[in-house]
PDB file of N, CA, C and O in Angstrom:
ATOM      1  N   UNK A   1       0.779  -1.250  -0.145  1.00  0.00           N
ATOM      2  CA  UNK A   1      -0.087  -0.053   0.147  1.00  0.00           C
ATOM      3  C   UNK A   1       0.913   1.342   0.051  1.00  0.00           C
ATOM      4  O   UNK A   1       1.807   1.581   0.862  1.00  0.00           O
ATOM      5  N   UNK A   2       0.536   2.268  -1.202  1.00  0.00           N
ATOM      6  CA  UNK A   2       1.182   3.236  -0.608  1.00  0.00           C
ATOM      7  C   UNK A   2       0.445   4.290   0.345  1.00  0.00           C
ATOM      8  O   UNK A   2      -0.754   4.526   0.497  1.00  0.00           O
ATOM      9  N   UNK A   3       1.726   4.905   1.004  1.00  0.00           N
ATOM     10  CA  UNK A   3       1.761   6.098   2.004  1.00  0.00           C
ATOM     11  C   UNK A   3       2.119   7.039   1.809  1.00  0.00           C
ATOM     12  O   UNK A   3       3.349   7.104   1.810  1.00  0.00           O
ATOM     13  N   UNK A   4       1.405   8.276   1.538  1.00  0.00           N
ATOM     14  CA  UNK A   4       2.551   9.411   1.105  1.00  0.00           C
ATOM     15  C   UNK A   4       2.998  10.271   2.275  1.00  0.00           C
ATOM     16  O   UNK A   4       2.376  10.476   3.318  1.00  0.00           O
ATOM     17  N   UNK A   5       4.109  10.708   1.938  1.00  0.00           N
ATOM     18  CA  UNK A   5       4.732  11.287   3.624  1.00  0.00           C
ATOM     19  C   UNK A   5       4.949  12.599   3.382  1.00  0.00           C
ATOM     20  O   UNK A   5       5.112  13.318   4.368  1.00  0.00           O
ATOM     21  N   UNK A   6       5.001  13.212   2.009  1.00  0.00           N
ATOM     22  CA  UNK A   6       5.155  14.781   1.529  1.00  0.00           C
ATOM     23  C   UNK A   6       5.156  14.580   0.226  1.00  0.00           C
ATOM     24  O   UNK A   6       5.230  13.479  -0.319  1.00  0.00           O
ATOM     25  N   UNK A   7       5.064  15.757  -0.370  1.00  0.00           N
ATOM     26  CA  UNK A   7       4.813  16.455  -1.992  1.00  0.00           C
ATOM     27  C   UNK A   7       5.320  17.611  -1.979  1.00  0.00           C
ATOM     28  O   UNK A   7       5.319  18.426  -1.056  1.00  0.00           O
ATOM     29  N   UNK A   8       5.856  17.713  -3.230  1.00  0.00           N
ATOM     30  CA  UNK A   8       6.358  19.070  -3.843  1.00  0.00           C
ATOM     31  C   UNK A   8       5.304  19.740  -4.457  1.00  0.00           C
ATOM     32  O   UNK A   8       4.383  19.255  -5.113  1.00  0.00           O
ATOM     33  N   UNK A   9       5.564  21.078  -4.137  1.00  0.00           N
ATOM     34  CA  UNK A   9       4.206  21.885  -5.045  1.00  0.00           C
ATOM     35  C   UNK A   9       4.712  22.753  -6.186  1.00  0.00           C
ATOM     36  O   UNK A   9       5.837  23.234  -6.054  1.00  0.00           O
ATOM     37  N   UNK A  10       4.143  22.968  -7.096  1.00  0.00           N
ATOM     38  CA  UNK A  10       4.437  23.748  -8.423  1.00  0.00           C
ATOM     39  C   UNK A  10       5.449  24.477  -8.054  1.00  0.00           C
ATOM     40  O   UNK A  10       6.426  24.205  -8.751  1.00  0.00           O
ATOM     41  N   UNK A  11       5.690  25.380  -7.181  1.00  0.00           N
ATOM     42  CA  UNK A  11       6.714  26.381  -6.563  1.00  0.00           C
ATOM     43  C   UNK A  11       8.006  25.682  -6.329  1.00  0.00           C
ATOM     44  O   UNK A  11       9.075  26.283  -6.433  1.00  0.00           O
ATOM     45  N   UNK A  12       7.911  24.187  -5.956  1.00  0.00           N
ATOM     46  CA  UNK A  12       9.481  23.894  -5.747  1.00  0.00           C
ATOM     47  C   UNK A  12       9.203  23.435  -3.979  1.00  0.00           C
ATOM     48  O   UNK A  12       9.828  22.552  -3.390  1.00  0.00           O
ATOM     49  N   UNK A  13       8.159  24.260  -3.416  1.00  0.00           N
ATOM     50  CA  UNK A  13       8.008  24.126  -1.887  1.00  0.00           C
ATOM     51  C   UNK A  13       7.799  22.422  -1.432  1.00  0.00           C
ATOM     52  O   UNK A  13       6.911  21.686  -1.862  1.00  0.00           O
ATOM     53  N   UNK A  14       8.543  22.167  -0.753  1.00  0.00           N
ATOM     54  CA  UNK A  14       8.234  20.418  -0.127  1.00  0.00           C
ATOM     55  C   UNK A  14       7.382  20.550   0.951  1.00  0.00           C
ATOM     56  O   UNK A  14       7.802  21.343   1.794  1.00  0.00           O
ATOM     57  N   UNK A  15       6.331  20.034   1.196  1.00  0.00           N
ATOM     58  CA  UNK A  15       5.147  19.975   2.182  1.00  0.00           C
ATOM     59  C   UNK A  15       5.296  18.524   2.941  1.00  0.00           C
ATOM     60  O   UNK A  15       5.438  17.513   2.252  1.00  0.00           O
ATOM     61  N   UNK A  16       5.261  18.443   4.395  1.00  0.00           N
ATOM     62  CA  UNK A  16       5.065  17.287   5.167  1.00  0.00           C
ATOM     63  C   UNK A  16       3.847  16.940   5.301  1.00  0.00           C
ATOM     64  O   UNK A  16       3.088  17.673   5.934  1.00  0.00           O
ATOM     65  N   UNK A  17       3.449  15.887   4.799  1.00  0.00           N
ATOM     66  CA  UNK A  17       1.993  15.382   5.441  1.00  0.00           C
ATOM     67  C   UNK A  17       2.068  14.821   6.709  1.00  0.00           C
ATOM     68  O   UNK A  17       2.794  13.850   6.919  1.00  0.00           O
ATOM     69  N   UNK A  18       1.190  15.487   7.831  1.00  0.00           N
ATOM     70  CA  UNK A  18       1.670  15.346   9.230  1.00  0.00           C
ATOM     71  C   UNK A  18       0.815  13.952   9.279  1.00  0.00           C
ATOM     72  O   UNK A  18       1.530  12.961   9.428  1.00  0.00           O
ATOM     73  N   UNK A  19      -0.518  13.713   9.184  1.00  0.00           N
ATOM     74  CA  UNK A  19      -1.417  12.535   9.282  1.00  0.00           C
ATOM     75  C   UNK A  19      -2.277  12.386   7.963  1.00  0.00           C
ATOM     76  O   UNK A  19      -2.868  13.263   7.334  1.00  0.00           O
ATOM     77  N   UNK A  20      -2.168  10.866   7.693  1.00  0.00           N
ATOM     78  CA  UNK A  20      -3.125  10.230   6.891  1.00  0.00           C
ATOM     79  C   UNK A  20      -3.940  10.025   7.655  1.00  0.00           C
ATOM     80  O   UNK A  20      -3.524   9.369   8.610  1.00  0.00           O
ATOM     81  N   UNK A  21      -5.486  10.421   7.716  1.00  0.00           N
ATOM     82  CA  UNK A  21      -6.549  10.230   8.494  1.00  0.00           C
ATOM     83  C   UNK A  21      -7.521   8.909   7.560  1.00  0.00           C
ATOM     84  O   UNK A  21      -8.082   8.001   8.174  1.00  0.00           O
ATOM     85  N   UNK A  22      -7.561   9.005   6.322  1.00  0.00           N
ATOM     86  CA  UNK A  22      -8.181   7.886   5.499  1.00  0.00           C
ATOM     87  C   UNK A  22      -7.804   7.768   4.243  1.00  0.00           C
ATOM     88  O   UNK A  22      -7.309   8.680   3.581  1.00  0.00           O
ATOM     89  N   UNK A  23      -8.080   6.321   3.749  1.00  0.00           N
ATOM     90  CA  UNK A  23      -7.743   6.038   2.683  1.00  0.00           C
ATOM     91  C   UNK A  23      -9.130   5.369   1.867  1.00  0.00           C
ATOM     92  O   UNK A  23      -9.793   4.492   2.421  1.00  0.00           O
ATOM     93  N   UNK A  24      -9.400   5.765   0.816  1.00  0.00           N
ATOM     94  CA  UNK A  24     -10.721   5.013   0.119  1.00  0.00           C
ATOM     95  C   UNK A  24     -10.626   5.300  -1.113  1.00  0.00           C
ATOM     96  O   UNK A  24     -10.021   6.254  -1.601  1.00  0.00           O
ATOM     97  N   UNK A  25     -11.220   4.483  -1.649  1.00  0.00           N
ATOM     98  CA  UNK A  25     -11.812   4.613  -3.567  1.00  0.00           C
ATOM     99  C   UNK A  25     -12.684   5.591  -3.576  1.00  0.00           C
ATOM    100  O   UNK A  25     -13.789   5.340  -3.095  1.00  0.00           O
ATOM    101  N   UNK A  26     -12.462   6.763  -4.043  1.00  0.00           N
ATOM    102  CA  UNK A  26     -13.483   7.573  -4.470  1.00  0.00           C
ATOM    103  C   UNK A  26     -12.980   8.690  -5.790  1.00  0.00           C
ATOM    104  O   UNK A  26     -11.876   8.817  -6.321  1.00  0.00           O
ATOM    105  N   UNK A  27     -14.202   9.360  -6.026  1.00  0.00           N
ATOM    106  CA  UNK A  27     -13.959  10.299  -7.454  1.00  0.00           C
ATOM    107  C   UNK A  27     -13.792  11.554  -6.703  1.00  0.00           C
ATOM    108  O   UNK A  27     -14.141  11.646  -5.527  1.00  0.00           O
ATOM    109  N   UNK A  28     -13.232  12.578  -7.404  1.00  0.00           N
ATOM    110  CA  UNK A  28     -13.025  14.046  -7.286  1.00  0.00           C
ATOM    111  C   UNK A  28     -13.983  14.619  -7.724  1.00  0.00           C
ATOM    112  O   UNK A  28     -14.215  14.672  -8.932  1.00  0.00           O
ATOM    113  N   UNK A  29     -14.750  15.179  -6.792  1.00  0.00           N
ATOM    114  CA  UNK A  29     -16.135  15.955  -7.571  1.00  0.00           C
ATOM    115  C   UNK A  29     -15.415  17.446  -8.035  1.00  0.00           C
ATOM    116  O   UNK A  29     -16.024  18.083  -8.894  1.00  0.00           O
ATOM    117  N   UNK A  30     -14.532  17.843  -7.662  1.00  0.00           N
ATOM    118  CA  UNK A  30     -14.203  19.042  -8.193  1.00  0.00           C
ATOM    119  C   UNK A  30     -13.197  19.085  -9.657  1.00  0.00           C
ATOM    120  O   UNK A  30     -13.193  19.929 -10.553  1.00  0.00           O
ATOM    121  N   UNK A  31     -12.423  17.911  -9.509  1.00  0.00           N
ATOM    122  CA  UNK A  31     -11.164  18.023 -10.607  1.00  0.00           C
ATOM    123  C   UNK A  31     -11.853  16.890 -11.448  1.00  0.00           C
ATOM    124  O   UNK A  31     -11.418  16.965 -12.598  1.00  0.00           O
ATOM    125  N   UNK A  32     -12.567  16.086 -11.344  1.00  0.00           N
ATOM    126  CA  UNK A  32     -12.917  15.001 -12.440  1.00  0.00           C
ATOM    127  C   UNK A  32     -11.730  13.709 -11.718  1.00  0.00           C
ATOM    128  O   UNK A  32     -11.002  13.801 -10.730  1.00  0.00           O
ATOM    129  N   UNK A  33     -11.927  12.594 -12.656  1.00  0.00           N
ATOM    130  CA  UNK A  33     -11.223  11.844 -12.254  1.00  0.00           C
ATOM    131  C   UNK A  33     -11.311  10.750 -10.648  1.00  0.00           C
ATOM    132  O   UNK A  33     -11.834  11.075  -9.582  1.00  0.00           O
ATOM    133  N   UNK A  34     -10.767   9.727 -10.910  1.00  0.00           N
ATOM    134  CA  UNK A  34     -11.280   8.993  -9.585  1.00  0.00           C
ATOM    135  C   UNK A  34      -9.786   8.093  -9.140  1.00  0.00           C
ATOM    136  O   UNK A  34      -8.670   8.174  -9.653  1.00  0.00           O
ATOM    137  N   UNK A  35     -10.143   7.448  -8.280  1.00  0.00           N
ATOM    138  CA  UNK A  35      -8.763   6.334  -7.800  1.00  0.00           C
ATOM    139  C   UNK A  35      -8.974   6.607  -6.288  1.00  0.00           C
ATOM    140  O   UNK A  35     -10.035   7.044  -5.844  1.00  0.00           O
ATOM    141  N   UNK A  36      -7.769   6.284  -5.446  1.00  0.00           N
ATOM    142  CA  UNK A  36      -7.608   6.068  -3.942  1.00  0.00           C
ATOM    143  C   UNK A  36      -7.426   7.547  -3.534  1.00  0.00           C
ATOM    144  O   UNK A  36      -6.558   8.329  -3.921  1.00  0.00           O
ATOM    145  N   UNK A  37      -8.533   7.774  -2.586  1.00  0.00           N
ATOM    146  CA  UNK A  37      -8.396   9.057  -2.108  1.00  0.00           C
ATOM    147  C   UNK A  37      -7.555   9.208  -0.827  1.00  0.00           C
ATOM    148  O   UNK A  37      -7.837   8.312  -0.032  1.00  0.00           O
ATOM    149  N   UNK A  38      -6.665  10.010  -0.398  1.00  0.00           N
ATOM    150  CA  UNK A  38      -6.167   9.890   0.677  1.00  0.00           C
ATOM    151  C   UNK A  38      -6.567  11.217   1.630  1.00  0.00           C
ATOM    152  O   UNK A  38      -6.345  12.300   1.087  1.00  0.00           O
ATOM    153  N   UNK A  39      -6.942  11.246   2.533  1.00  0.00           N
ATOM    154  CA  UNK A  39      -7.539  12.348   3.671  1.00  0.00           C
ATOM    155  C   UNK A  39      -6.258  12.614   4.099  1.00  0.00           C
ATOM    156  O   UNK A  39      -5.694  11.655   4.627  1.00  0.00           O
ATOM    157  N   UNK A  40      -5.494  13.880   4.005  1.00  0.00           N
ATOM    158  CA  UNK A  40      -4.231  14.262   4.752  1.00  0.00           C
ATOM    159  C   UNK A  40      -4.352  15.511   5.288  1.00  0.00           C
ATOM    160  O   UNK A  40      -5.113  16.402   4.912  1.00  0.00           O
ATOM    161  N   UNK A  41      -3.501  15.536   6.259  1.00  0.00           N
ATOM    162  CA  UNK A  41      -3.256  16.971   7.043  1.00  0.00           C
ATOM    163  C   UNK A  41      -1.882  17.351   6.826  1.00  0.00           C
ATOM    164  O   UNK A  41      -0.852  16.773   7.172  1.00  0.00           O
ATOM    165  N   UNK A  42      -2.078  18.606   6.085  1.00  0.00           N
ATOM    166  CA  UNK A  42      -0.669  19.275   5.728  1.00  0.00           C
ATOM    167  C   UNK A  42      -0.906  20.821   6.385  1.00  0.00           C
ATOM    168  O   UNK A  42      -1.916  21.498   6.189  1.00  0.00           O
ATOM    169  N   UNK A  43       0.045  21.149   7.058  1.00  0.00           N
ATOM    170  CA  UNK A  43       0.134  22.653   7.951  1.00  0.00           C
ATOM    171  C   UNK A  43      -1.358  22.803   8.636  1.00  0.00           C
ATOM    172  O   UNK A  43      -1.988  23.857   8.552  1.00  0.00           O
ATOM    173  N   UNK A  44      -1.836  21.687   9.294  1.00  0.00           N
ATOM    174  CA  UNK A  44      -3.148  22.068  10.157  1.00  0.00           C
ATOM    175  C   UNK A  44      -4.494  21.916   9.358  1.00  0.00           C
ATOM    176  O   UNK A  44      -5.586  21.786   9.912  1.00  0.00           O
ATOM    177  N   UNK A  45      -4.279  21.951   7.844  1.00  0.00           N
ATOM    178  CA  UNK A  45      -5.131  21.946   6.768  1.00  0.00           C
ATOM    179  C   UNK A  45      -5.852  20.296   6.496  1.00  0.00           C
ATOM    180  O   UNK A  45      -5.197  19.373   6.980  1.00  0.00           O
ATOM    181  N   UNK A  46      -7.070  19.946   5.798  1.00  0.00           N
ATOM    182  CA  UNK A  46      -7.229  18.578   5.689  1.00  0.00           C
ATOM    183  C   UNK A  46      -7.241  18.982   4.062  1.00  0.00           C
ATOM    184  O   UNK A  46      -7.888  19.874   3.512  1.00  0.00           O
ATOM    185  N   UNK A  47      -6.484  18.204   3.596  1.00  0.00           N
ATOM    186  CA  UNK A  47      -6.388  17.956   1.994  1.00  0.00           C
ATOM    187  C   UNK A  47      -6.562  16.618   1.629  1.00  0.00           C
ATOM    188  O   UNK A  47      -6.216  15.661   2.320  1.00  0.00           O
ATOM    189  N   UNK A  48      -7.213  16.551   0.312  1.00  0.00           N
ATOM    190  CA  UNK A  48      -7.404  15.159  -0.322  1.00  0.00           C
ATOM    191  C   UNK A  48      -6.366  15.083  -1.423  1.00  0.00           C
ATOM    192  O   UNK A  48      -6.239  16.033  -2.195  1.00  0.00           O
ATOM    193  N   UNK A  49      -5.499  13.824  -1.549  1.00  0.00           N
ATOM    194  CA  UNK A  49      -4.628  13.791  -2.059  1.00  0.00           C
ATOM    195  C   UNK A  49      -5.059  12.352  -3.216  1.00  0.00           C
ATOM    196  O   UNK A  49      -5.455  11.280  -2.760  1.00  0.00           O
ATOM    197  N   UNK A  50      -4.931  12.536  -4.321  1.00  0.00           N
ATOM    198  CA  UNK A  50      -5.588  11.639  -5.335  1.00  0.00           C
ATOM    199  C   UNK A  50      -4.278  10.514  -5.657  1.00  0.00           C
ATOM    200  O   UNK A  50      -3.120  10.848  -5.406  1.00  0.00           O
ATOM    201  N   UNK A  51      -4.552   9.392  -6.136  1.00  0.00           N
ATOM    202  CA  UNK A  51      -3.530   8.490  -6.743  1.00  0.00           C
ATOM    203  C   UNK A  51      -4.546   7.694  -7.731  1.00  0.00           C
ATOM    204  O   UNK A  51      -5.410   7.059  -7.127  1.00  0.00           O
ATOM    205  N   UNK A  52      -4.581   7.630  -8.966  1.00  0.00           N
ATOM    206  CA  UNK A  52      -5.212   7.542 -10.036  1.00  0.00           C
ATOM    207  C   UNK A  52      -4.755   6.444 -10.642  1.00  0.00           C
ATOM    208  O   UNK A  52      -3.557   6.178 -10.542  1.00  0.00           O
ATOM    209  N   UNK A  53      -5.499   5.730 -11.273  1.00  0.00           N
ATOM    210  CA  UNK A  53      -4.995   4.126 -12.006  1.00  0.00           C
ATOM    211  C   UNK A  53      -4.163   4.313 -12.799  1.00  0.00           C
ATOM    212  O   UNK A  53      -3.453   3.309 -12.852  1.00  0.00           O
ATOM    213  N   UNK A  54      -3.758   5.255 -13.641  1.00  0.00           N
ATOM    214  CA  UNK A  54      -2.582   5.399 -14.669  1.00  0.00           C
ATOM    215  C   UNK A  54      -1.582   6.003 -13.915  1.00  0.00           C
ATOM    216  O   UNK A  54      -0.826   6.700 -14.591  1.00  0.00           O
ATOM    217  N   UNK A  55      -1.256   5.935 -12.305  1.00  0.00           N
ATOM    218  CA  UNK A  55       0.019   6.252 -11.647  1.00  0.00           C
ATOM    219  C   UNK A  55       0.320   7.743 -11.523  1.00  0.00           C
ATOM    220  O   UNK A  55       1.439   8.235 -11.376  1.00  0.00           O
ATOM    221  N   UNK A  56      -1.119   8.543 -11.621  1.00  0.00           N
ATOM    222  CA  UNK A  56      -0.572   9.926 -11.289  1.00  0.00           C
ATOM    223  C   UNK A  56      -1.057  10.304 -10.215  1.00  0.00           C
ATOM    224  O   UNK A  56      -1.856   9.591  -9.607  1.00  0.00           O
ATOM    225  N   UNK A  57      -0.683  11.464  -9.780  1.00  0.00           N
ATOM    226  CA  UNK A  57      -1.317  12.011  -8.271  1.00  0.00           C
ATOM    227  C   UNK A  57      -2.135  13.373  -8.752  1.00  0.00           C
ATOM    228  O   UNK A  57      -1.972  13.891  -9.857  1.00  0.00           O
ATOM    229  N   UNK A  58      -2.857  13.765  -7.940  1.00  0.00           N
ATOM    230  CA  UNK A  58      -3.100  15.370  -7.929  1.00  0.00           C
ATOM    231  C   UNK A  58      -4.054  15.640  -6.660  1.00  0.00           C
ATOM    232  O   UNK A  58      -4.691  14.690  -6.204  1.00  0.00           O
ATOM    233  N   UNK A  59      -4.160  16.856  -6.109  1.00  0.00           N
ATOM    234  CA  UNK A  59      -4.570  17.292  -4.992  1.00  0.00           C
ATOM    235  C   UNK A  59      -5.997  18.077  -4.985  1.00  0.00           C
ATOM    236  O   UNK A  59      -6.376  18.889  -5.830  1.00  0.00           O
ATOM    237  N   UNK A  60      -6.533  17.740  -4.094  1.00  0.00           N
ATOM    238  CA  UNK A  60      -7.878  18.880  -3.912  1.00  0.00           C
ATOM    239  C   UNK A  60      -7.978  19.050  -2.632  1.00  0.00           C
ATOM    240  O   UNK A  60      -7.659  18.201  -1.800  1.00  0.00           O
ATOM    241  N   UNK A  61      -8.586  20.544  -2.305  1.00  0.00           N
ATOM    242  CA  UNK A  61      -8.484  20.946  -0.878  1.00  0.00           C
ATOM    243  C   UNK A  61     -10.052  20.896  -0.707  1.00  0.00           C
ATOM    244  O   UNK A  61     -10.924  21.296  -1.479  1.00  0.00           O
ATOM    245  N   UNK A  62     -10.143  20.385   0.335  1.00  0.00           N
ATOM    246  CA  UNK A  62     -11.523  19.819   1.345  1.00  0.00           C
ATOM    247  C   UNK A  62     -12.111  20.923   1.644  1.00  0.00           C
ATOM    248  O   UNK A  62     -11.458  21.959   1.769  1.00  0.00           O
ATOM    249  N   UNK A  63     -13.490  20.882   1.813  1.00  0.00           N
ATOM    250  CA  UNK A  63     -14.316  22.009   2.119  1.00  0.00           C
ATOM    251  C   UNK A  63     -14.019  22.507   3.615  1.00  0.00           C
ATOM    252  O   UNK A  63     -14.628  23.471   4.077  1.00  0.00           O
TER     253      UNK A  63
END
């Protein structure tokens, strides 16, 4: 099982994932696409990190 620990944003800044709260198969309602959704805590904020079946990652900020 994949477990993300950090990611690098477009501007080159690396962010640490302090906690992975949940992992489930889901679709992104904002970005389209589907895959494994990781509910992560980054800098005290909850974000959704998706891993698609085509081996690509993308992020969606939760509400």
